[in-house]
N, C-alpha and C positions, 0 to 999 in steps of 0.2 A: 211264853214266846221270847223273852229276851234275856239278857245276856251281859250287858256292859254298862259303862260310865254314867253316872246319874247327874241330872241337872234338874232344876226346878223351873217349871213354867208357872210363874207366880199367879197369873190371872186365872189359870185353870186349876191351880192348887193341886197339881199332880206331880209325881216324881217319874222321871224318864231316864233312860239309859245312855251310856257312852262307852267307856273303855275299860272298866274293870270286869271281873268275872262275877260280880254280884248281880242279883236279879231284883229289881225294885218295883217294876210294874208287872206283877205276875198275873197276866191276863189268863194264861193257860197253865194249869198244873199238869196237864197231859197234852202235848202238842197234837196228838191224834184225836183228841176229843175236846175241842175248844169250848170254853165257857163264855157266857155273855159278858160283854162290856159295851162301852159307848164309842161310836166312831170318833167323836171329838176328843176322846182320851187316847184311843189307839193310834190315830193318824199322826199326831206330833211325836209320839214315842217311836213310831216306825221311821219317821224322817230323821230323828236324832240318832237312832241306831244305824241307819244308812250312813250317816256322817261318821260314826265311829268305825263302821266297816270300811269306809273310804280310806281311812288311815292305813288299814292293812293293804289295800290295793296300791296305795302310794308306795309303801315299803317294797312290795313285790316288784313294782315297776322300776323303782330306783335301784334295786339289787340286780336287775337284769339288763337295764338300759344304760349302764355306765355312769350312774350318778352316785352310787355308794360303793365303797370297797372296804375290805377288812382293815381294822386298825391294828397297830402294833401291840404285841403281847397277848393276843387272843387266839385260841385254837378252837377246834371243834366245828369249824364252818362246814367241812365235809361237802355235803351236797351243793351248797351255794358256790363253793369254789369250782367244783367239777361239772356242775349242771346235771349231775347224775340223780335227778329228782325221782322220788318214789311216791307211793300213795300216802305217805304221812307228811309230805311237804305242802305247805300253804293250805292246809285243810280248812283253816278258818275262813278262807275266801268263799268256799262252797257253802259251808254250814251257816256262816253269818249272812250271806246274801239270801239263801233260801229262808232263813229265819225272818229277815225283814220282809221278804215277799209274802210270807204267811200272814203277816199283819196287814199288809196292803190288800191282800185278797180278802181278809176279814172285813176291812172297810168297804171294799167294793160289794161284797155279798150283802152287807147290812144296809147299803144305801141305793143299790142299783134299781130297785123297784119303787123308789120314792123320788118323783121328779124334783121335789123341792130340795133334795139332797144332792143335786147334780154336781155341785162344786166338789163335794167330798169324793164322789165316784170318779170324777175327772182327775183329781189329784192322785187318787189311788191308781188309776190307769197309767198316768204319766210316770209315777214312781215305779210301778211294775215294769214298764218298758225300760226305764233307766237301769234298774237292777238286773233284769234279764240280759241286757246288752253286756253288762259286766261279766256275767257268767259265760256267755257265748264267746266273748273276746278272750277269755282265759281258757275255756275248756272245749269249745266247739259244740258238738251235739250235747244236749242235756234235756232232762225232763221239762216239758212246757205244757203241752195240751192236757196231759193227765196230772200235772203237778198241782200241788196246793189243794188237793181234793180229799185228803184224809178226813175221816176214817174210811170213806168209800173206796179210795184207791191208795194203798200204802206202798205199792211197787210200781211207780209210774214208768211208762215207756219213755225212751229217748227220742226226741224229735230232731230232724236234721237242722243244723245251725242256720242254713240258708232259709228254710221255711220259718224258723223262729224270727229271723230278721224281718221278713215280710210281715209276719203277724204283729211284730212290735210297731212297725210303721203304721199299720192299719189301726192298732190300738191307740196310737197317738192322735191319729185323725179322729177317732171316736171321741177321745177326751176333749179335743178342741171343739168338736161339734156340740158336746154336752155343755160346755161353757157358753158357746155362742147362742145356743137355743134354750138356755135355762129359763124356766117360767118366771113370771113377775114376782111370785112369792117364794123364790129360791132362798134357802137359808144361807145368809152371808157367811163367808169364811172368816171367823174372828182371828185376830193376830195371835191369840193364845193357842190356836190349833194349827198354826202355820209358822214354825220357827225358821223358815227359809225366806219367804216372801211376804210375810205379815198379812196374808189374805188378799194380796193384789193379784187378781185373776189374769190381768193382761200380761203380767210377768210370767205367770205359769204357762200361758200360751207361747211366749217367747222361748221358755225353757223346753217345752214340747217340740216346737219347731227346730230348735237347736239339736236336740237328741235325734230327731228324725233326719236332719241334715247329715249328722254324723253317720247314721245307719246307711244312708244313700251313698255318701261319698265313699265309705269303706267297702261297700259291697256291690255297687251298681255296675262295676266292670265285669262281674261274674254272675249276677242275677238281675232279674227285672222286678221293679216295684210297680204295683198297679196305679199308684198316685204319687207323682213326684212334684206336686205343687205344695205350696205352703200358705198358711194363714197370713192374712194381712198384718197381723201383730208384729211380724218380723222375727228377728233372732235376738238373743241376749246381747245387751249393750252394757250390762252390769254383771258383776260376779255373782254366781249362785252360791250363797254362803249360808250354812246352817248355824244358827246360834240361839239356843234356847235359854241362854243365861249362864254360860260357862263362867266359873269362878274358881279361884285358887282355894279350894277347901275340900272337905270330905263329907260324905253323907253317911247314911246308916251302914254300918258294917265296915266303914273305912274306905268306901269306894270314892274314887276321885270325881270331882265335879268340873274339872278343868278341861280345856280343849284336848282331844285325844292325841293329836300330833305332838303337842307340847308334852303331854304325859309320857309319850313313847320315846321322845328324842331329846328332851331338855331336862326336866326334873319332875318329880312327883310332888303332890301337894304338901308333903312334909319336908320339902327341900332336898330330899335324897336324890342322887343322880339317876338319870334314866339310862337308856342303852348307850354304852360307850364303846361297843365292839365294832362299830362301823364309823367310817369317816368319808370325807370327800373323795370322789374318784377323779383322777387326773384327766380322764377323757372329757368329762363335763366341764371341769375347771378350765380347760383349754379354750372354751368359748368366751371366757371373760378376761383372761390374763395376757392376751396377745399371741398365744400359740396358734389360735385359729381366727379369733376375732378379739378386738379390744373393747372391753365393756367394764371399765373400772367402777361405774356407778352401781350397776347391778351386782357386780362382784362383791363390793363392800357392803351391800345390803343383804347379802346371803351368807358369805363365808366368814367365819371367825378369824380374826387376825390374818386376813388374806394377803397382806403385803409381806408376811413373814416368809422368807425363803431359806431353805436349808443350804448353806454354803457348800456342803459336800457334793451336792448333786444338782442344785439349781431348782429343785422342785418346791412347791408350796409345802410347808412343814407339816400340815395336817391333811395330807392327801396320799393316795396310793393307787395302784392298779389292782383290781380284784385278783386275788390269788397270790399276789407277790409277797414273799417274805424277804426278798432281796434280789438283786443287789441294791435296789432302792432302800435307803435307810429310813424306815417308817417311824415316825414319831408316835408317841402315845397321845390320846386325846387329853385335853386339859384336865386337871385333876378333879374339877368340879362338875364337869358335864361333857357331853359329846362335842364334836368339833366341826362338823360341816356347816352348821347353821350360824347365823350371827344375829343376835338381838342387842348388840353392843355398838351400833353404829355411832361413830364419833367419840367413843371411849377408848382409852388406852387399855390393852390387855391386862396390864398390871393392876388396873383399878377393879377388875372383875375377879373376885376372890372366892365367890360362892354362888350357888344357884339363886340366892336371895338378891344378888346383884343384877339379875337378868329380868327382862320384861320392860313393858312400856316403851317399845321402840318399833322401828320399821323392820322390814325384811320378810322372811318366810316364817320364822318363829318370833312373833311379835310380843306375845304375852299369853299367860294362861287363860285369859278371858276372850281371846280372839275366836272368830267363827271358823268353821270347817268348810272349805270350798268343795263343791261337787263339780261344777264346770266354771272355769274362768271366762270372763269376757274376752280375754286375749285368745283363748281357744276358739270361741265363737267367731271372732273376726278372721282367724286363720282358716277355719272351716269355710267361711264365706269366700275368702280369697281363692281357695282351691275350687270351690263351686263356680266362681266366676271364670277361673282359668279353664275349667272343663265344660263350661256352658250349661251347668246344672241350674244355676240361677243367674239372673242378669245383675250387672253391677261392675264396678271397677276392682279388679284383683289388687292393683297397686294401692288403691285407697284403703281397702280392707287390710292389706298387709301392713301398711303404715299404722293403721288404727290398732292392730294387734300389738305392735311394738309399744305404742303409747300405753295401751291397757296393761301390758306387762309391768312397765314402770309404775303405773298407777297403783296396781295391787301391792307391789313391794313397798311403795312409799306411804301406804295407808297405815295408820295405827290400828290397834285392836278394835276400837270403836267405829272404824270405817271412815274416819276423817283423815284428810291428807295432812301429813306432818308439815309443820311450818318450815318454809325454806326449800321445799322440794317441789319441782315442777316437772311432771312426767313428759309433757310435750317438748319442753326444752331439752330434757335429757335424751329423748328420742332423736331430736335433731342433731345433738352433739355426737351421739352414738353413730348415726349414719355418716356424719362428716368424718369421724375418726376411722371409719371403714369404707371410705368413699369408693374404692375400687373393687370392693367385694360384693358380688351379687347376693351373697348370703344375708347381707344387711340392707342392701339397696336393690329393690325389685327391678328398678329400671335398668340396672347394669346387666341383668341376665339377658342372654342372647338366644335362648331356646326354651321351649316349654319344660324340658327336663330340668334346666337350671332354675326356672321359676318355681317348679314344684319343690325342688330341693331347698330353695330359699324359704318357702312357706313352712315346710316340715321342720327345717332346722330351727327357725324362729319359734315354732310351736314347742319343740324340744326345750329350748331355752326358757320359754315362758312357764312350762309346767314342771320344771326341775324341782323335785322334792315337794311338790304341791299336789299335783295329780299325775304322778310319774308314770302310771300305767298307760296313759295315753301316748307318751313318748315311745314306750315299748310296743304298743299296738301299731303305731305308725311306722316304726322301724321295720317290723315284720311285713307290713303292707307295701312299703315303698323302698326300703333299704336306705332311707335317709333318717338322720344325718349319716354321712358316709363313715364307715368303720372298717379298718383293715382287719383281716383275720387274725393276725398277730404281728407285732413289730416290737422292736426294742424301745420304741418311743411310745410310752403309754398315753400320750395326748392324742394319738391317732387311732387307738383301738379300745373299744368298750369290752373286749373279750377278756375273760379270766385267763391268766397264764396257766392254769391247771385244767382248762376245759377238756372234757372228754367228748364233746359234741363231734359228730362225724360229718357235719355239713361243711361246705367250703368256707363259710363265714365263721365257723367254730362256735356258733351260738345255738342255744336250744330253740325249740319251736313252740313248746307249750308245757304247761304243768299237767300233772297226772290227776285223774279222778281220785277222790279220797278213798281210803280203805273202808270207810263206812258204807260206800256204795257197793263194794265187792262183797261185803258181808250181809247187807240188808236188801240189795236190789241186784243181785248177781245175774239174774236171768235177763236183765235189760242193759246193764252197763256195757259199753263197747269193749271188745277185747283187742289185744295186740296194739295198745296205744304206746307210742314211744315219744320221749321228750326231745328226740333228735330228728325224727322223720315224720311224725304226725302233724299235719298243718291245720291251723284255723282256716275255714273255707275261703276267706278273703286274702290269705297270706300268699306272698310270692314263694315259689318253690326254691 
């Protein structure tokens, strides 16, 4: 079943995956003929693999939503520059997600007929819904009702994306009911089997509510859901972070044991540099450096040497617009690592001379031992704010909007162990941020004078909060709302997330979706949709 980066869950004494290509918990030698294992072994492995896969979705979102651009001195970007995506682009998102789903389905199948295993079944259902939403939001229609049934069905039909969304909302309701009605002899969920919430089922219900809220917000304008109520547990107020014990080391076969985002973008366990071909995109950077909003605190917590300005053009030295080779004079990434992140808060750039100098700090890339977020508390609050604005749930949109900004600072100010770094106060930073942008409705909800401005403020702050963390959510929200605002193309890269080499035929010059992988056309050709275009085929909830 799996595929990537290993970590040790010590109390279970099992090895699980993350971000390399090695396979360490080989439950299935043949994915179409699964062999027996134990749900309490498979469940944590599947959660950890979902976290590793989340790193790939973050990259996909960052590359499409104006958060990352090509660095100087690198060629071969091709499809990423032009958006001329084919069936070999981003294929890991499809295969990795279905791989994780196979494991969650195994857990469900093994526990669903045993009432005392209700918690395992419920978590399997919740994570199944989370992963299928990732697929729908990236690909639209996909195999659902006949999926995960091999060897009985090896060429599953494609279900409509809208029907899948309704099915996922119902599945989340089922999972919450299982938790609420678990028998007195239910098998408790041990922390060793739950690398995200440590067996706290109340938080799992909040996670389920939050995923369901996201489904309803994203699609309720085009489809109807049979149940739009939510469990009394409420929504996430803390970050949903997977951490099975990431550490800076290697396991059997040399696979990394560290956080998958760190391994992708900062450095490998042997201190060799990770991906340096990408750097900050000026469009996103403009939300921090005063071009669109002033946010020095989050800017310095995210971007390396962010006060460095190229005197030739006034741009941040380690930033670009996607596709540009000039006239902006793009700098190379620092010689020791990539450039858009910052784990060097408070240090002078000259003091950072190797990847060994990095870590133990705040920001996006905190340390090799940090957890991998699936949903941020900030996103939960912004979802609630929009739900309040639209009358989906009761509550104060402004209160949730402000809470989302505080939660964004809180995540960035935390160290890898989850503790708040000394001397950092998220609430105070949020107050200072809103004061520095007192006339902007993008930072101050009360300044907005229309519901359109209020929605723009919510989505823009969500974009800022998920920047290079769960970036796919920014890309999803842009396609759904057209916020934050991006011009189709302009000589000012702060106002456009569009690649200068875009071949997209839409007015906004952006793509609409990625393509189904070539494996589907070779193994499931009778079912895979035909005539799909990255420029004209829409996700069912997207604006035309």
